[in-house]
N, C-alpha and C positions, 0 to 999 in steps of 0.2 A: 350141406346146405339144408336149412330148415324151411322148406317151402311153405308150410302152413303158417308159421309165425311171420315170415316175410310178407306173405299175401295179406294177412290180417293187419299188420302194421301199416303197410302201404295204403290199404283201403281206409283205415281209420284216420291216417294223416291227411289223405285226400279229402275225406268228408269234413274234416275240421277246418279246412281253408275256404275262404270266400274268394270269388274272382278278383275283388279289389285288393286282396292280400298279395296277389302276384301280378298286379298291374293289368288285369283283364277287365273288360266291360261286361257286366252281368248279362245283359241282353234279355229279351222277352222269353216267356214260357219256361222258366227254370223251376222245375217241380221238385227237384231233390236238393238236399243240402250239400254244400261243398263244391269242389271242382268236378267236372266231368272227366271221364277217363281220357277222352281225346284231347282235353286241355292239358292234362299232365303230360301226355305223349308229345304234344306240340312244344311244350316248354323244355322237354329233354332232348328233342330231336329224334326220338324213336318212333316206330310205327305204332298206331293205336292197337293193332292186333298183338304186337309184342307185349305192350303194357297190360292189355286185358289178360293175356296168358299168365303174366306174373301174378296178378290178383286172383286168378283162378287156379293157382298152384300147378300150372301146366308148362310154364316157360323154362327155357334153359337157364343155367347159372349165369346171371348178369356179370359182365366184366367190371373191373374196378372203375373204368372210365364211365360206364353206364350208371354205376352206383353213385359216382360223384355228381353226375347230371341229375339223378333223382333227388339226391340230398339238396341240391340247389333249388330244384323246381318245387319241392315240398317244404322249403324253408326250414330244414332240419338244423338243430343246434349241433355242435361238435360231438356231444355225447350221443345224440340220436343218430348222427352219421356213423359213428363207430359201431353202434348197435346193429345198424343195417348191414354193415360190412361183415360182422360176425354171423348174422343170420344167413347171409349169402355164401358163407364159407371162405371168406377172404381175410387176410391179415389186416388188422386195423392200421390205418395210416399213422405214421409217427407224427405227433404234434410238435411242431417247431414254429419259429417265427416266420418261416417261409412256407407254411402250410397254405395250400391254395383253396381250401374249403371256404366259401364266401360267408362272411359274417351276416347272419340273418338281419341284424339291426341295420346294416348298410343296405341290404336288399329291400327292406321295407321303405327306406327313404327313396331309393332308386325307383321303386314301383310307382311312386307318387309324382315323379318328375316327367311330365308329358310334353312340356313346351320348351325344354332346354336339353341339349345334348349332355348325357351323363354316362359315366362308366366307372366300374370298380377295378382297380389295379392291385396286383400284388406288390410286394416290396421290390420285386425284380422287373417291374413294369410289364407284367403279363396282364392282358385284358381278360378278366374273369367273367364279367358280365357287362353288356352295353345295352342301353335302350335304343329305341328305333331311330331317334335323331342322331345319336352318336354313330350308329352304323351308317347312316346317310352321309355323315361328314367324313368319317375315317375309313369307311369300307368295312366289309364283313371279315372279321378275323377268326371266326368261330372254328374254321377248319384247319387252322395252323396247329402244328404239333411240335413237341420238343422245344428246343431253344428258340425256334421260329416264333413261338408265342410271345417272346420278350421283345418289347419295342427297343430296348437297349441293345440286345443282340443284333436285331435287324439293322439298327442304325449304323453299326460299325461293320456289317458284313454284306449289306444289300443297299447300294446307293439309291435305288428306286424308292426305298422306304422314306427317304428324306423329302420327297416331293410334296408332302403335306405341309411343309414349312417353307417360307421364302428363303432363298439362298443366303441373304444377309443375316438370318437368324440361326443358321446351321451351327456355327461355332458355339453360341450361347446354349443352344438346345443340347448339343453333344456334351458340353461340360456339365450341364444340369443333370443329365442322365447318369454320368459317371459319378458325380457327387452323391446322388441318391443311392447308387449301387455301393459306393464306399460306406455310406451310413448303414445300409443293410448288412454288408459284410462285417462291419465292426460289431453290430448287434448279434449276428447269428454265429459268427466264429468260423474257424478253419474247416470244419467238417460239414458246412451247410451248402445248400444249393447256390447261395450267393457266392461263396468261395469257388465253387465249381464253375460258375459263369465267369468269374474273374479269370480263372485259369484258361478257359476256352477262348475268351476274347484276347487275352495276352498272346495266345498262340496264333490267332487268326488276323489280328489287326494291329498294324504299327501305329495307326492314329490313336487307337484305344490306349496302347502302352504310353504314348506321349501324354495324353490327357490324364491317365491314371497317376502318372508321376507328379502331377501338380498337387496331389494330396488335398483336393477340395472335398469337403464333407458337408452335405446339406440335404435335408428332406424337402419334399415338395412344399411349396408355399403359394400364397396368393400371387397371381401373376397376370400379365396382359399378354395375350398371344395373337399372332396373325396366322391364320390357317389358309391353305390354298386348296381349293376344290376344282377339279377339272371342268365342272359344268357351270359353276357360278363365280369362280375366281376367288379373290381374297375375302376372308371373313375375319373381322376383328371381334375378339371375345375376351371377357375376363374369366379367369380360372379360379375357382374356389375348391379347397380340399377339406374333406371331413375324414379323419383317421379313426381306426379302431383304437382301443385303449393301448394295445401293445405296439401300435404303429406299423403293423404288418400289412395292412390293407388300407387303401384310400379310395373314397368316393370323390371323383372329380366332376364338377358341374361347370359347364361352359355357358356363360350368359352374354348375349350381345346387349349393347346399350338400348334402352327402350326407344322406339321410333327411329332407329338407325337403319342404314342400308343393310348391315349385317343381320339384323332381325328379319328383314324382308327375305334375305337370301336363305336363312335357315327355314323360314316358313315355306319357301319354294322347294327346298330339298325334302321337306316332309311330304310334299306332293309327288316329287319326282322319284322318290325312293333312293336307296343307297347306291353309290357308285363303287364298283369293284376296281380298286386302284391297280391290282395286279393284272387284271384282264385288260385294263385300259392302256397298260404300258408293256 
């Protein structure tokens, strides 16, 4: 582990970012350029003391999970992310279509969306980043690990995960998820995480096997959705998708019709804060 180089790189990247680059309000009395150390810590979920020690060459070797969070918080490119892994003494993540390193271009768009729920998904329907309103609508998924991070996996293994959609939409939603997974599987191949997820779901869900055998293939597209929230009820939204060039990640933006009841409900959720679906059920 090259502590000195890692500390210098983190410090320079932090100082090169503005609060608006990561979706933060600058606030008064900002005397130094770039982000504050506590802001970077907050974006990654680590303690401020831990991050300060990294910049002061005193911290322990950061885990791969922590490095991934830092790469996201500091808006690193894939090359910069790989460089940080090497400095920290870890193997560089293999670059594939199902790489979960968030595309900085999508993050920049997400950071500017304050009045609409928005989230970035991997090709396996893993929520990589969500803004405050998306968390208020869907709940906080940041602590999920392994295949639990995939909406598709939870859809076919945890019935409670379907509560966010009305019962009459469950069949269409399930088919849409499987069609998107088949598209990812076709693009990434037999040795990919997409193929592994297919094998896992084949073993765990008879319903998945039945839907998979339909051989439907489709990526996410413009759609109208009805969501169900435990505190405000049904929310009607239009869904727009912005893909990376290789189609491996998508930024989903949910917009209610202007002046609609759904718009009022989303504004209310912004005040109430997010609802933890798992705890509620």
